[in-house]
Each structure stands twice: as structure tokens, then as C-alpha cells.
C-alpha positions in Angstrom: 90.9 -37.5 77.7 90.1 -37.2 73.8 93.0 -37.2 71.8 93.1 -35.0 68.8 95.0 -36.4 65.6 94.8 -35.1 61.3 96.9 -37.7 60.0 96.0 -41.5 58.5 98.9 -42.1 59.7 97.9 -41.4 63.3 94.7 -41.9 63.2 95.1 -45.7 62.0 97.4 -45.8 65.2 94.4 -45.1 67.6 92.4 -46.5 66.2 94.3 -50.3 66.4 94.9 -49.5 70.3 90.8 -49.7 70.4 89.1 -52.9 72.0 85.1 -53.7 72.0 83.0 -52.1 69.7 83.7 -48.6 68.1 81.5 -46.0 67.4 81.9 -43.0 64.6 79.6 -39.6 65.2 80.5 -37.8 61.5 80.6 -34.0 61.2 81.6 -31.3 60.3 82.4 -29.3 62.8 80.9 -25.9 64.7 79.6 -28.4 66.9 76.3 -27.5 68.8 74.1 -29.4 70.9 72.1 -31.6 68.5 76.2 -32.9 67.7 76.4 -33.8 71.8 73.0 -35.9 71.0 74.8 -37.9 68.5 78.0 -38.5 70.6 75.6 -39.5 73.5 74.0 -41.7 71.8 76.7 -43.4 70.4 78.6 -43.4 73.9 75.5 -45.3 75.0 75.7 -47.8 72.5 79.7 -48.5 72.3 83.2 -48.6 74.3 84.9 -46.6 71.7 84.2 -43.0 70.4 85.4 -41.6 67.2 84.5 -38.4 66.2 85.2 -37.2 63.0 85.7 -33.4 61.9 86.1 -32.3 58.1 84.3 -29.6 56.2 83.8 -31.4 53.0 84.4 -29.5 49.8 82.5 -32.3 48.1 79.1 -31.5 49.0 79.4 -28.0 48.6 78.2 -26.5 45.2 79.8 -23.2 43.7 78.4 -20.3 45.6 77.4 -22.3 48.5 78.8 -21.6 51.4 82.1 -23.7 51.5 84.1 -20.5 52.6 82.1 -19.2 55.7 81.4 -22.2 56.8 81.9 -22.2 60.6 85.2 -23.5 62.0 85.7 -24.2 65.4 88.1 -26.8 66.8 89.1 -25.6 69.4 85.5 -25.1 70.7 84.5 -28.6 68.9 87.3 -31.0 71.0 86.6 -29.0 74.8 82.9 -30.5 73.8 84.2 -33.5 72.7 86.1 -33.5 75.7 83.1 -32.8 77.5 81.1 -35.7 76.1 83.8 -38.3 77.1 84.7 -38.6 73.2 88.1 -40.4 72.7 89.3 -39.5 69.8 88.8 -36.5 67.0 90.2 -36.6 63.6 90.2 -33.6 61.8 92.4 -34.1 58.8 93.0 -31.0 56.6 91.9 -32.1 52.5 94.6 -32.8 51.2 94.8 -35.3 53.9 91.3 -37.4 52.7 91.8 -36.5 48.8 95.7 -36.6 48.9 95.1 -36.7 44.9 93.0 -33.8 44.8 89.4 -33.5 43.6 89.9 -34.1 39.9 89.4 -37.4 38.8 88.6 -38.5 42.2 86.9 -41.9 42.4 83.0 -41.5 44.5 80.5 -43.2 45.0 77.2 -42.2 43.3 74.1 -41.8 44.7 71.4 -43.1 43.0 68.0 -42.3 42.3 67.3 -41.7 46.0 69.8 -38.5 45.2 68.0 -36.9 42.9 64.9 -35.7 44.9 64.2 -33.5 47.5 67.7 -32.2 48.4 69.1 -34.1 45.8 67.5 -31.9 43.3 68.3 -28.6 44.4 71.7 -29.3 45.0 72.9 -31.3 42.8 75.5 -34.3 43.2 75.4 -33.3 46.7 74.8 -36.5 47.8 77.8 -37.5 45.8 79.5 -35.5 48.3 78.4 -36.9 51.1 78.5 -40.2 50.0 81.7 -40.4 49.4 83.2 -38.3 52.2 81.1 -41.1 54.6 82.3 -43.8 52.7 85.8 -42.7 52.9 85.4 -42.3 57.3 84.1 -45.4 57.4 87.2 -47.3 54.9 89.3 -45.2 57.6 87.6 -44.9 61.4 86.7 -49.3 60.8 83.7 -48.2 63.3 81.0 -51.3 64.4 77.7 -48.3 64.2 77.9 -44.9 63.2 75.1 -42.0 64.7 73.4 -39.5 62.2 70.4 -37.2 63.3 67.2 -37.5 62.1 67.0 -33.7 60.9 69.2 -34.7 58.2 66.5 -37.1 56.7 67.6 -38.0 53.5 71.4 -37.9 54.5 70.5 -40.4 57.2 68.2 -42.6 54.8 70.7 -42.6 51.5 73.8 -43.3 54.3 71.7 -46.2 55.5 71.1 -47.8 51.5 74.7 -47.3 50.7 75.7 -49.3 53.9 73.2 -51.7 52.7 74.1 -51.9 49.2 77.7 -51.6 49.5 77.7 -54.1 52.5 79.8 -52.0 54.8 78.8 -53.8 57.8 78.3 -50.5 60.3 75.4 -50.4 62.1 73.5 -46.8 61.4 71.9 -45.2 64.9 69.3 -43.4 64.2 69.5 -40.0 66.6 65.9 -37.8 67.0 66.3 -34.1 66.3 67.4 -31.3 68.9 65.7 -28.7 69.3 66.1 -24.8 70.1 64.3 -23.5 73.4 61.7 -22.0 70.1 61.0 -25.1 68.3 64.0 -24.2 65.5 66.1 -27.0 64.9 70.0 -26.4 65.7 71.9 -26.3 63.3 75.3 -24.7 62.7 73.9 -23.0 59.9 71.8 -20.8 62.6 74.2 -19.1 63.3 74.1 -17.0 60.4 70.2 -15.8 60.8 69.2 -12.3 61.9 66.0 -11.9 64.6 64.1 -11.1 61.9 65.1 -14.3 59.5 64.9 -16.5 63.0 61.8 -15.4 63.5 60.2 -16.2 60.3 62.6 -19.5 59.5 59.7 -20.8 63.0 57.1 -20.7 60.6 59.2 -24.7 59.4 58.8 -26.0 63.1 55.6 -24.2 63.4 53.9 -26.3 59.8 55.6 -29.3 60.7 53.5 -29.1 64.2 50.6 -28.2 61.9 51.4 -30.7 59.9 50.9 -33.5 62.2 47.6 -32.1 63.6 46.3 -32.7 60.5 44.6 -35.6 58.8 46.3 -33.8 55.5 49.6 -32.8 56.6 50.9 -31.5 53.8 47.8 -29.0 53.0 48.4 -27.7 56.6 52.2 -27.4 56.5 51.7 -25.1 53.1 49.0 -23.0 54.4 51.8 -22.0 57.3 54.4 -21.8 55.4 52.3 -19.7 52.7 51.4 -17.2 55.2 55.5 -16.6 55.9 57.1 -13.6 53.8 60.2 -13.1 55.2 60.8 -17.2 54.3 61.4 -18.6 50.2 59.8 -22.9 50.5 62.9 -24.7 48.2 60.3 -27.2 48.7 58.1 -29.5 50.6 57.2 -32.9 50.2 55.0 -35.9 52.2 57.4 -38.9 51.5 57.2 -42.5 52.7 58.9 -43.3 55.8 62.0 -44.6 53.6 61.4 -41.4 51.1 59.5 -43.4 48.2 56.1 -42.2 47.5 53.8 -41.2 49.4 51.5 -43.3 50.7 47.8 -42.9 50.6 46.9 -43.8 54.2 49.5 -44.7 56.9 52.6 -43.6 58.4 54.9 -40.9 56.5 57.6 -38.5 56.5 57.5 -34.4 55.7 60.5 -33.3 54.8 60.9 -28.8 54.4 63.8 -26.6 52.7 63.3 -22.8 53.0 65.5 -20.5 53.1 65.7 -16.8 55.9 67.5 -14.1 54.3 70.8 -16.5 52.6 70.2 -18.9 54.9 68.7 -22.0 53.6 67.4 -24.8 56.4 66.1 -28.1 56.2 63.7 -29.7 58.4 61.3 -33.2 59.1 58.6 -34.3 61.0 56.9 -37.5 61.0 53.3 -37.4 59.7 50.5 -39.5 59.4 48.4 -39.6 56.7 44.3 -40.1 57.0 45.2 -39.1 60.7 46.4 -36.8 63.2 50.2 -37.2 65.3 49.4 -34.8 67.9 52.7 -34.1 69.3 56.1 -32.4 68.9 57.6 -32.7 65.6 60.0 -35.6 66.1 57.9 -37.7 68.3 
């Protein structure tokens, strides 16, 4: 049976009772099938699984959707129960940041935090890495699972773990998609039918990119043809998010708005050769 705790002391006691390897799956709640995939990967890889549920205010800028972000702890607990999670840690903001956010010591994201999502949302990765570092310190996991949909986040967490010698193995989980190809996201619930139809240009662009020797041009052509989508950025980078190679494996990343909802997605591509198949093959 899944146990739910809200305080550091309860977490510490529950963690001390765990034996064997422990995996953590950090989330902001509103769990969907993408989160289930992360949990299942953790379940396969470790003896015990902790899921954290915390809507982290540090990674929201003024005017973003912090206040309306879905908070569904009861439903999230039911998902965790179904997936055999051992422990859910669902702290309050005060529990996570007992001295408040002002003057808080944070994790600087480095140069990688200034590109793509970091350029569009300054300070975002400082917020992400700070809360992940705190969650790692509190849960003391052997490994952690992150989805590839947030590919830059995955890369940044891996870099932080290496640079700060955290000793946590980071496992990636392929992007889980809905039947129409849209990447699963807690923000998909905001989309109207018309906005969702426009949003489908994103996975269509990724597929076109994989079928092309010039993935950026192929993806841009698809996105330009969808007037209901406002593109924030589209970029090709190396698999480690460095500059794009002249030839060979790369990653195509897209961020765009359908209405007021901002969506991100990505897929592996190959420059100079097509990669026919699923966007996350």
C-alpha cells in the first residue's frame, strides 16, 4: 500500500525503513500516462520507489500558470497506488523552503540554462535544478527517472549530478504520446478542441524532420503552415544540447503556444540522413 507523507520528518523515517535500491520520480503532480511510464521504469530498476509531488514555485515566472497549475493529489495518490509506488512525498511550499524563497541558496544552471527553455524563461533551470537537488538530498535515491519530453531538463539534471558528484543514476524514459501523437503533458487539459488541432502540428513537424536530410527546414515548413500555432523556438542541437553537428545524430526541439498554452516536444533526428519512424524511436 502506498504511503503518503507531507513532512521532512515523516519522509526521513519512511526512507530509513527502506532496504535495497531506491528510485525517485520527481513530479509536479497531475499525473498522466507519461508519469506512469516513469514510475514503471523506476519500478523495474529499483527495489523501492518514491514519487514526489510538488508544484515548485521557483520555476514559474510572474504571469505564468503557477496558480492554475493542476493540483490533484487524491487522484495522483490513486495512480501511485495502482503503480505500486511505496511512498509519495507531497510537501507544502513551507516544508520545502522553510526560510522562504527570498535569499535562498540556489543551484546555478550554467551556460546550458541560458539556451532554448532558459532563453525563453530566464531563471527556469535555476528553479528546476534547485528543487531537484533538494529532493535528491531529502529522498537519498540511488537512481531517478525523468521523461525525454523535457529533454533539456533531462540534460541539465544529468550535468548537475555529474558536476556536483551527487552519485544518483539518471534514467531517461521515452516520451509518452496520446493516440493522436501529442506528447502527454499536464498542460494539455488547457487546450480547446481548436487549439489541440493546431498543437498537432508539433508532432507532425517532428515526423517530417525525421524523414528529411534537412530536419530543421522540414519541421519549419510544417509549423509555418499552421496559423493557430505561435512558435517560440525550433532548434537542432547535438544529443548533449551542444551546437548542431554538420552531419549525424542530433536532437530537434520545439516550443510553441496553442492559444495561451505553451507546449514543448523533441525528437532524435539525423542531419544528412532521414530517420523514418516514430518521433521517439
